[in-house]
Every structure is written in C-alpha cells, then in structure tokens.
N, C-alpha and C positions, 0 to 999 in steps of 0.2 A: 411643736413648735415650728412656724413654717416664717418663711420672707417670700413675700411676693411685691408687685411694683402695680398699682390701681393708677389707670388714667381716669382721670375726670375732668369735665369741665370748669369755665372759670365762676364758681358760684359765687366768689366776694364780692363780685362786680356784675351781677346779672344785667344790668340794664346796657352795657356794653356789646353783649351778643342776642339782643334781641333781635329777629328780624333775619338772622344770618343762618342759613343752613347749618346744621351739624358737622357735615361734612367738611364744610369749610374752615370749622373753628381748630384751633391748635389746643392738643390736651396735655393738660401740666399731669406729671407722673409722681407719687409718693410711694416709696417703700414703708411698708408695714409689716406687723407681725399677726399671724393667724394664728391664735392658742387655740389647740383641739382637745377638749378634757375625752380620756379614753370612752367607747362605750360603757354605759352603766355595767358595771357588776356588784355594785352595791351601791347606798346611797352617799357615799363618801364624796364620788365624783362630781355628783349632782349638787351637792352642798357647795363644795368650793367652788364650783361653778357661779354658783346665784349668788353665793358670798361675794364673788369679784363682779359680777356684774352689777348689783347693788350697790358696790362701794364705786364703782369705775361713772357710776349714773347717777350718784348722790353729791359728787364732788367735784369740783371747778378749780386748778389753782394751776398756775404757770410753772410749777415744780411738781406736777403731778400728771404721769402720764396722761393722754387723752383718749378715751372711748373710741371709736370711729361707728362700728356697729356689732351686731352678735348674729347668733342663730340657734333655736333651737328647732331641730325636728326631726322626729323619732326618736332615734337612742343619741342623734349629734348633739353636740353643746360645743358652739366654737364663739371665740370674742376676736376683734380685731381691733388693735390699739396702733396708735402710729410708733413709729420705729424711731429710736433715740440713733444718729448718724453715725459714732464714735462707738459704737456697744456698749458695753457696759463696766464701771469701774472695777466691778472684780478679773473684768477679762485686761482691762491696762494693767492690774497691778502684776500681773506675771506677762509683761510685756516691756522690755526696760527700755525700749526706744520710746514708746508711748509715756512714760514715765518721765522719762526724759524731759519731755515737754512742757512736763507741769512743773510751771514755778510754784515759787511760794502762795505767790499770790491766787493764780489758778486754784493751788490747792485749799488755801481759805475759802475761793469760790463756790466750791463743790460742798465744802462742809455747810457753807453757810446756805446754801439750796437746802440742801435736805433739813438742816434744822427748820428752814421758814414754811416747808412740805409738813413735818411731823408736827411743829407748833399750832398750824393750822388744824390738822386731824384732831390734835390734843384741845386745842380752847378755842377754834375759831370757825367751826360751821354751823350753817343754816341750823336754827330751830333748837339751839343749843346741844346739839347731840356731839358725841364724844367718842373716836374712832379709835383703838390701839391697833397698828400695823401687825406687830407681833412676830415680824418675820426679817427684820432689816437686817442686810449683810451688804457688801459690795456689791453682791448680781443685782441686788435692786435699785442701783443707782445707774439711770440709763444718762449718757450723754450725747448732747449735740456735740454739732461742729465748731460752735463757740466753746467747747467745755461745759458749757451748764448743766445741770444735772437735774434730773426727773425723776419722782420716787415710783415704782410699777410693782406688779404681783401684788394683789390684794386678798388671794384665795383664803388665808390663813387671819383675816382682818377680825376684829369682833367690834360691833357697836355699843355703847352704852348709852341708855335713853339719859335724860337730865336727870332722871328720880332717882335714879339708881346708884350705890355706894360706888367710889370709885378703884373699880377695881372687879375682877369676873373671874370666878375660878371656873379655869380650863385648862385640862388634862391633858398632855400630848403624849404619841407614844415613839414619836419621832420627831426628830428636827432637822432640816437642811443643814444646818450648819451648826456643830456643837458649842462652837468655838465664839460665837455670838450670841448666846443664850443665857438670859438674865439668871443667875445661881440660884436667887431665892423663887423667882416662878418655877423652875424647875425641879427645885427639892418641896415646895406647899401647892405648888399646883395655881396661886392667886399671880393672876394676870395684871399686871398697871400701867399706866404711861411710862413708869420709871423703868419697867422692863423693856421698851422701846429705848431709851435715855442710855441704858448700858451699851445695849447692840450698836447705838448710834456712837457711842466711844469707844468701841473696838474698832469698829469704822475711819473715825479719827487718828487712831492711832496706826492703822493699816495707812492713810494716806500721808502720815510723817513718815512711817518707813518704807514704803514702795513695795512691801509684799504683804499677801495674803495671811492673815491671822494663825492660820494652821501650817504656814511653812516649816519644812523641815529643821531650818534655823532656828528659831523658834522652841519645837518638839523637843529637841536634843537639849534644852535646857531646861524644860518643864513641860507636862504633860497636857498642859493647860494653852501651851502655846502662848501667843503675843500677850494677851490681858496678862499672864502673872509675869512675864517677863518684863514688862513695860512697867509695873507696879514695883517691881523690886529696884527696876534702875530709876525710875523717880524717886524713892526713898532713899538710894543710895545716891542721889546728884547724878548718874551717870547717864542721863539719857542720850544724853550726845553721842554714845554707843550703840545704840539703834536706829538712829535717824537716816535716811535714805541718804548711803555714801553721795550722790549727786547732789542732794541737797546741803549734807555734812559740809562739802566743799566748796561750794559756792556761798555757804555761810560762814567758812573759816575767816580766818584776821587775817591770813596773806593773800588769800584769794576772792574776798570778799566783793561778791556784787550785787547791790541792792535791788537789782531790776529781777535776777534769777534767785538770789540768795534769800534768806528770812532775817528780817529786824530783830533783834537779842528782843525786845520787850513783846512784840505780834508774839514770836515762838512760845515763849514764858505764859502767857496769859492762856495759849493753845494747849500749852501740854498742862498745865493748872486744873482746866476745864475739862478736858480729856479725863484726866486722872480721876476726878472728884464724879465722871459719869458712869464709870465703871467700878462703883464703891463695892463691898460685898454686898452690902443692904440694900435695898431700896428705899429708905429713910435715910440714905447719907446722900442721895443723887440730888442734885439739882434740877429743875423743870426745863422744858424744853425752851419758854420764855428765857429762862436766865442764861441756859447754853448759847442762843440767838444773840443775843446781847453782848457776850462775853465774844462771840467769834467776828462781831463787826468791830468791837471795839480794837481785836488784834489785826481785824483789815484796815483799819484806821491808822494804824503805826505803821502797816507796812507801806502802804500808798503814802503817808508824807514820807517817809523815808525815800522812796521812789523820785518821788516832786523833787526833793532838796537835792537829791542827787542830779537828777536833771536838770534843775535850776544851776548847780555849780558847774555842770558843763557846759552848758548853753552859753553860760558868763565868762568860762574859759574862752571859747570858742570866739566870742562876740571882743574880747579884750585882745 
C-alpha cells in the first residue's frame, strides 16, 4: 500500500476552465491510496484484485470508499482509491489522544456510517444483488477529517446473485483478525450476512471500549478477547467496567457532560444491540437493518439530551 498526492484540474466545473491555458490553471491535490497486488505467484492475488475491482466498480455509496482508477498491465495489478484523511479506526483505537477526541455522539455516528454501508451491501444494491464483505474489522473503517466513516478493502467480498440462497460455502485457511470472525462461519464454512453482523458487533464494542479486540487487557481474561469479556460483563451487569475510561468518566454522575459523555438510554440501546450482534449462532443475530435502526434511535436519545443541556445553559445565561 502506498500514499501519494495526485494533482488534477477542476473537473467539477469544466466551463470555468474553457479557453484557459493549462499552465495558468491552479491544481487541486488529493491524497490517494495505491494498492499494489504482488506479482502473480499463484491465482490467489489475481482473484483478490479482480474481486475488489468488481466491488468498487459496482457500488456507489457515501459510506463506501471511492475507486479512482486501476491498472492491469503485464503482471502488475494496481487499485487507486481515495484516502481517508484521519486514517483508519483501527489506528485510532491505538492512539489515546485520537480516542479522547471521540465523543459518544461521534462514536455513534461512526457506527451508523458503517451500518449504512453494510445495510446497502446486504439489501440495497442494484439489480437485487447482495454482497457479504466477510472481513469487517476496525482497519476496514476509514475516517475523514470530520470522523465520518467509509468501509474499504473488499478483496475477500462475496457476491450472491438474487436467485441464490442467502449464504455461501466459503472456507478460508487464514483470517486477518481472528477476533472478528463469526465463530459459526469459522466452524462450518457457511458465510452469511449475519457473519458481517457479528464482525460489526465486535467493532461496536471496540468503539465503546476504546481498544482493539485483541488487546492484552482482554486476552488476560479470555483467549477469545474482547467479545467473550464483553458478553460476560453484559450478563453480569458490569459492562461499565470495560467502557473506555475517558467516556466512563464523562458519563459518571459526578462529572457528567452530556456533550462529551453518553446518555444512559443511548448507551443501553447501543449495548443491547451490540450484544445481540455477537451472539454465538447466526440465527440469533439481528439484520443490519435492525442494527441501523437501533443505532439511530440511540443517537436520537444522545442528541436530544445535548440539545436539552444547551437550552438550559442558554436559558441560564439569558436570565
């Protein structure tokens, strides 16, 4: 993977550059990702390349990374996509300062962005196609300057045509992140939309806790990482023990800040749906439509609380 800046002219408003020499035109610069697939040793790399190319060429959604260009020449296989200016959620989880900037409202919106993208892939693509990403983890969430999320990296995605059963037999010999893999899929090889739901649920808990699922703090309690720990805490009613300390402090009774902290109803809705997402079996998990609905409901509670707080503050100032 490489980063570079591309200079280009204002193609969004071509009428403004007609008759003007290119040497007099100012260029716009955008940083892009250049993803180079290794020279072909076997068929795997070529298959990964064309899978991701097919996906990016056929999807169009504001929460999915945009394809800028590609190259197929000799043994070279290259994809060029937009770069998210704030890096990935995975990198942010390893940066205390970055996580400190993420209020509960921002964290909810990142989850909602991801849910919109997966709901689109699962239910809203053109020609009644359906796609399973199959590799969701925090490093697949690119974040822009406003902390809006876009899903990326589709080389392991699976298309299902309209007439096919809602699952695919897809056995893998390796996983980029074992802590995000649907346990039923890993056991049976049956890849379903609910497999994405499971992985997304793990990401939700990572956003809540401010740490990656395989962090040593969780592995000391369970070899399965964050998912197993969060399930236990949810069952015991002690989920607050694993919440990001920064968020927990701002949500506490004594130091509660509704602008940075979490509204309790919002937090409860989030926890409930996240716990359903990481259920052991596929048939126990909600659809992405349900997850998206619940996350938006949680955001309504949070925003309403913030608005109420601001009204009170303004009222006190005016009085």
